[in-house]
N, C-alpha and C positions, 0 to 999 in steps of 0.2 A: 139586353140582347141575348137571345138564346143562342147558345153554342151549337154549332153543327156536330151532328153525331152520325156515325155510320151505321148505327143500329136503329131499329124501330123502337117505338116506346115499348114494345113487349120484349125487347132485347135481341130480336132477330136482325140479322144483317139484311139490308135492303138490297135488292137486285141491282138497282142503279148505282149503288155504292160500288159493288164489284166491278162494274163496267168502268167506272171512273178510275178505280184503282188500277185495273189493268192497262187502261190507257196511259195514265201516268208512268207505270213501269216501262211501258214500250217507248215512250217519249224520252225517258232518262237513258235507256239502252241506245236509242237512236243518236241522241245527242253524244253519248260517249264515243260510239263507233265514229261519228263524224269528226269529233275532236282527234280521236287517234289518228284517223286517215289524214286529217289536215296537218297534224304534227309530222307524220312520216313523209307527206308530200313536201313539207317545207325543209325537213332534214335531207331529202333526196335532192331538193334543188340547191341547198348550200353545198352539198358534195359535188354535184354537177358543175356548179360555178368555181369551186376550187380547182376541180380537175381541168377545167377549161382555161384557168389562169397559170397552171403549172407548165413551165417551159421545160423542154428536154434539155439535161445537163449537156454541156459543152466544155471541153477542157480549155484552160486558158493558153495564151500564145506560147508561153515557155514549155508547158506540158505537151502541146501538140508537137513542138520540135523535138522533144524528148521521145515522144512515142513514135514518130517518123524515124529518128536514129534507131530505135530498137528493130525497125523493120528492115533496115539495111542488111543485105546478105551477109557481109563480112562481119559486122556487129552481131547479127543474130547468131552466126556461127560461134562467135566467142561467148555470147551470153548463154546461149542454150544449145551446146554442142550436141549434134545429132551423128547419125552414121556418115562417115566420110572424112574428108580433109578439112581442117580449119586452122586456126591460129593460136598457138599456146602462147598465153601471157602469165608471166611469172612462173612459179613451180620450181624455182631454184633454191639452193641453201640460202637461208636468211642472210640478208645484207648484200645481196648481189646488185641491187638496184633495179632498174627497169629491164627486163627479160622478155624475150619472145622467140618464137620459132615455130615449126611445123608441128601439127597434131593430127592424129588419125585414130578415129574410134569405129569399130565395127561390132555392133550388137546383132545377136539373134542368129548367129551362123549355127551350122550343124543342126539343123531343125530346131532352132530357137534355144539351143542348149549353151552355145559357146559366145563369149564376148573377148574381144582383143583390143588392145590399146597400145599406142605408140606415140612419144613426144620427145622433142629434142629442142633446147632453148639455151640462149646465151646471152650475155650482157656486155656493154661496153667496159666494165671492170673486169673483164676476163674470166667470170664465172661461167660454168656451163653444166648441163646436166641432160642424160638421155635416160629415158625410162620406157620399158616395154613390159606388158603383162598380158595375161590371159585369165579368165574366170569361167567357172561353170556355176551360175547362180541359181540354176532352177532344178538341181538334182533332188530326187525322191519328192517330186511334187512341191518344189520350193522349201523343203524342209532341210536341205543340206546345201551349203556354198563352199566351193573350193576356188581360191585364187592364188596366182604365183606372180610376182613382180620383181623385175630386175632393174637395178639403178645403178647409174655410174654418174659421179659428180666430181667437180673440182671447184674448191673455194679459196682463191689465192690471199684473201685479206679478212679472216675471221678475228673479231675483237676479242681480246684477253686483258682483264684488268688485274689478274692476280686471284689467289685462292680465298674463299671465305665470304662471309656476309659483311666484312668491314673493310673490304679492299677499297683502295684510294681511286678516285676518279682521274687523279692525275698520272696514274701508272699505266695508262692505255698502251697496249701493244697490238701487234697483228701476227698471226701465223697462218700458215697454208695448211688446208685439210683437204685430203684426197679420200674418197671412199667408193667402194664397189659393194653392193649389197644384194643378195638374192633372198626373198622373203616369200614364205607361203603361210597361208591362213586357212584353217578348215572350220567352218561355223556350222553348228547344228541348231535348227530352230524346231523344237519338239511339237509347237503348236502353230508354226508358220508365221508368228507374230509375237511381238513384245520381248521374248526371252531368246537370247542366243548364248550357247555354250560352245567352246572350241578350244583349238590350240594353235599355237604359231611355232614355226621352225624356220630358222634362217642362218645365213652365213655371211660374214662381212670382212673385207679387207680395208685396213686403214693405214693412213700415212699422213705425218705432219712434217712441215719444213719451214724455212724462213718465209715471213709474210711480207706483203707490200702494202701501199696505200697510205705512204706519208707518215706512219707511225714506226716507232722502233720495232724491230723483229723481236718476238717473244723470248727466244733463246739468249738474246743479248741483255735482258733485264731479269729473267727469273732462272733458277737453277732446278734442276731434276729433283732435287729434295723438296723445293717449294712447289713445283708443279710436276707430279709423277706422270711418266710416259712422254716427257718432253724429248728425252734422248733415244727412245726406243718405242716402236709401236707393234701391235699384235693383231692377227686376225681373231675373230670370234665366232663361235658356234652358239647360236641362242635357240632356246625353246621353252616352251611353258604353257600352260592353260589360261583361259580368259573366260569372263562371264559379263553379258551386257543385258540391261534390262531398258527398253527404249519404248516410250509411249508417246514421243513428239509427233506432232501432225505432219511436219515436212522436215526432214533431216537437213535440207540446205538452208533453210530459213524457218526455225520453229517459232510458232506463236503459243503454244500450249504443250503441256506434257512434261515428262521426266526422263532423262537419260542418265544412267549409272553404269559405270564401267570399272572392272577390277581385273587386273592380271598379276601374274607372278612369274617371272622369267629368270632362267639361268643364263648367265653370259660366262661362257668358258673360254678363257684366253688360250689359244693354241700354241703360241710360242713362249710366252712368259706367264707362268700360272700364278705369280703374285699379282696379276691384274684382273683375276676372276672375281666375280661378284654376282649377286643376286638382286633383283629389283621388283618391288611391290608397287603397283600403280593403282591408285584408288581416286575416283573423281565422280562427281555428281553435278548434273545441271537441272534446274526447275524453272519452267516458264509459265508465268502466271498472267493470262490475258484479262483485259477489260475493255469496255467501249467497243463491243462487237469485234474483238480481235485486232482493233487498230492500235491498241496500246499494250505493251507487254513488259513486265518485270521479270527480269533474269537473274536468278542467283546461281553462283557456280562456285564450287570448292574443288581443289585437286592437290593431291600429295603424291610424291615420287620418293620412294624410300629405298636406299641402296644398302645391302648388307654384305659384309665382308668377314671372311675367316681371319684369326689372329695371323698378322704379318702380311696381309693383303691389304691393297688400295685399289681405288677407282681412278684409272688415268684420266688426265684432265680433259682429254677429248671425248670421253664417255660420261662426264660429269653432267648434272642438271644445271640449268641456268635461269635466272629471271631477269626481265628487261626485254622490251620489244612489243610488237603489235599483237601478241596472243597471250600476254599474261599481264605484266605491270607496265602499262603504256606510257608512263612519264619517266621511264628510265630508258638509258641507251641500250641498245640491243646486246645482249650477252653481258649485262653490267655485273651480275655476281654468278660465281661458279661455286658448286659445292656437291658432295655425294648425294644429298637429298635436298628436296625442295617442297614448299608449301605455299600455295596461292589461293586467294579468294577474290571474286569480282561480282560486282553489282551493276545492272544496267537497266535503264529505263529507255524502252524503244518506242517510237511512234511513227506512223505513216504520214508522210507529208504529202505525196501525190503517188500516182501509178508508178510503181517501179523505183521509188524514192523514199527512203526512210531516214531517220535520225536517231541519235542515241546519246544519252549522258551516262557516264559510267564512273565508277570508282574501283581501283585496284589495291591490292596489298599483297606482299610476298616476302619470302626470305629463303636463304639457303643455309645448310649446316653440313659439317663433314660426316656427322653420324645422324641416324634417324632420332635417337633419343635426345639430340640437342635442339631439335625443332621445338619451337614454343611460339605462342602469339606476341611474345615481346620481340622488340627489335625488328618489327616489320617495316618494310619500305613501301609507302603509300603513293598513290597518285589518282588523279582524276582527270576528266576531259570530256570532249564532245566528238561525235563522229556522224559521218554520212555513209549510208548503205544504198548502192545500186543494185536492184535486183531484177531477176526475170524468171518466171516459171517456179516460183517457190523455192528460189536459191539465191544467194548474195553472190553477184559476179564480181564487184569490186567494192572495196572498203576504204574510206579515208578517216583516220582518226587523229586528233590532237591531243596529246597527253601532258599535264602539268605536274611537276613534282619539285620538292626543294631542290633537285639537282638540275632543274632547267626545263625546257619544252621539247617535246619530241613530236615530229610530224611522220605519220605512217600512211603508206599508200600500198595496199595489198589486194590480192584477187581471191580472197575467200573470206567466209565468215569468221568471226572471232572464235577461239578455242579448238580450231581444227587440229592444232598442233597436238593437242592432248586426246582429242576425240577424232582419229582419223576415220574417214569414210571409204567404203570400197570405191575403186575408180569407176 
C-alpha cells in the first residue's frame, strides 16, 4: 500500500494538500474554542447552583437575644458610652464588689476641643468613689493631649496579708484606705500615631485606719516595724516622664499589635521624708492574631520597681501587689505586698459569637522588698478560663475563673485585662 504524501513526486507540495492542512487547523481551533466555552459554561453553572443553595446567615436564638439586649438604651449606654448621662458600673477601688452610680460624658465641646467626664459610684460594702476630669485631646492637630483628673475614694475593707512574697494566707487582715488625688498628664505625639512621649504631675492625700469586713483590723496584727506607714500617712507630690509605643488595632479590645510603656516617677513625701521613693514602670503587650483575627495569642510582661535612698522605705499603702483580676488571677486580691513586683501573662482568646469572646490564660508573678531581689524563682502561678462581653471594639464586662494551689478565684469586672498597668485616657 502506498503511503500518502503531501508532496508531488517531484517534491513540490500539492495545492490540495494545503487546503486539507488549513481545514484541519481550523477544525482543531474550533474544537478547542468549543471545549473551552463548554468548560466555562459548566463552571459558571456550578457557581450559580452553589450561590442559589447558599442561605443567608441567621444568628441562633441565644445570639438573637444577646443582640437585642445590646440594643436596649440602658445597656447600650453602659456598653458604648456616648455623650450624655448613663450608668457607671464598677470603677471603684478593687475589692468593692458590685458598684454603680451616675456617669456623664460630654465630648467635642469648645469647637470640638474639650472633653469632660464625671462619675460617682458606691457599693453595698460601703466603698465609694467620685471622679471628674477634663481633656484637650486635639491640640496642635492631634499631636498634643492634655488631661486633668480628680478622684476621691474610700475603701473600708482592703485586704492585707503581711509583707513580702512569703506571707501567710492565714494572716489575712483588713484596713481602711482613703485617698484624694489630682493627676495631670501631658502627651506629645510627634507623628500623630504610634509614639507618645510626655510627663505626669500629681498630688495625693492618703489616710489609713481600722478595717471592716469580718477579718481582724491590720493594726491589731502587724506593727509599724513590719508594715511601714501603718501608724502615720503622708501626702505625695508625684512627677516624671513616660514614653509609650502603641501599634494595637483597638485599645479597648486589641487583636493585633504591640503596646510598650515605660515611666519613671518621683514620689516625694510631704510630711515624712523617709517615705519618699522613685518608681520605674516597664511593661509590654504583644497581640498575635490568626484565623482572620478570630483568634489571638496575647503575651504580656510588667515590672514595677521601687527605689529608695538609704534609711527610707515605701509605705505599705504605696507598695505593689499581686493577686486579683488584673495580674495573677488564681490568687486572692492583694495577696502579696512588696516594694517591687514582676508579672507575666499568656492568653489564648477566641470569638464565640458577636460581642462574646472566651480566653484561656496562665499567669505568674512575685513581689520583693528591693528590685534586685526580683527573680524568676519563687513565682506564684495560676491558670484559668474567662468570658469577654464586648461592644464597639471594647470589652465592657469580663468574667474570669482562676485556679492556683491556693484555691479558686472568681472575678467579675468591667474592663479588659491589664488596664491596671496600662491605663487609657478616659
